[in-house]
C-alpha positions in Angstrom: 0.0 0.0 0.1 1.3 3.5 -0.7 1.3 6.6 1.3 -0.8 9.5 0.0 1.2 12.7 -1.0 0.8 15.9 0.6 -1.4 17.2 -2.3 -3.6 14.1 -2.1 -4.1 14.7 1.7 -4.7 18.4 1.1 -7.4 17.3 -1.4 -9.2 14.9 1.0 -9.0 17.7 3.8 -10.4 20.3 1.5 -13.2 17.8 0.4 -14.3 17.1 4.0 -14.3 20.6 4.8 -16.4 21.7 1.8 -19.0 18.9 2.0 -19.4 19.3 5.7 -20.4 22.9 5.0 -22.7 22.1 1.8 -24.4 18.8 2.8 -26.9 20.6 5.1 -28.2 22.7 2.1 -27.3 20.5 -0.9 -30.9 19.2 -1.4 -32.5 22.6 -1.1 -30.0 24.1 -3.6 -30.4 21.2 -6.2 -34.2 21.0 -5.8 -34.9 22.4 -9.2 -33.0 19.3 -10.6 -35.2 16.7 -8.7 -37.4 16.1 -11.8 -34.4 15.6 -14.0 -33.2 13.0 -11.5 -36.4 11.1 -12.2 -36.2 11.5 -16.0 -32.5 10.1 -15.8 -33.8 7.1 -13.9 -36.7 6.5 -16.5 -34.3 6.9 -19.4 -31.8 4.3 -18.2 -32.8 0.8 -19.6 -32.6 -1.6 -16.6 -33.0 -5.4 -16.9 -35.6 -6.9 -14.6 -34.1 -7.3 -11.1 -31.2 -4.9 -11.8 -28.8 -3.6 -9.2 -27.7 -0.1 -9.3 -24.5 1.4 -7.9 -24.5 5.1 -7.5 -21.0 6.4 -7.0 -20.7 9.8 -5.5 -24.3 9.5 -4.2 -24.2 12.7 -2.2 -27.5 12.8 -0.3 -28.8 9.8 -2.4 -31.5 11.7 -4.3 -30.5 9.9 -7.7 -30.2 6.7 -5.8 -33.8 7.2 -4.5 -34.9 8.0 -8.2 -33.6 4.6 -9.3 -35.0 2.7 -6.3 -38.5 3.1 -8.1 -37.0 0.9 -11.0 -34.3 -1.4 -9.6 -34.3 -4.4 -7.3 -31.5 -2.9 -5.2 -29.6 0.5 -5.3 -26.3 1.0 -3.3 -25.0 4.6 -2.9 -21.4 5.3 -1.8 -19.9 8.7 -1.4 -16.2 9.8 -0.3 -17.8 12.4 1.9 -19.1 11.3 5.4 -21.1 14.4 5.7 -23.2 13.6 2.5 
């Protein structure tokens, strides 16, 4: 396993600080896009019993939109605050 560079560590620190501040208001700021999330989920052709992985799920809004169609949805995010 390799060590992270100081640049990488700085990126992760900045990421944690930024999303800790933005997470509480993220859904209200992105509310105008909620219909778009449903449209994206409708347009993606999923097979019966499909499983969806939502990477960088944030608050999970897109994952919830896919939950209407998929058998299982898993969301992961680098930010604990999200």
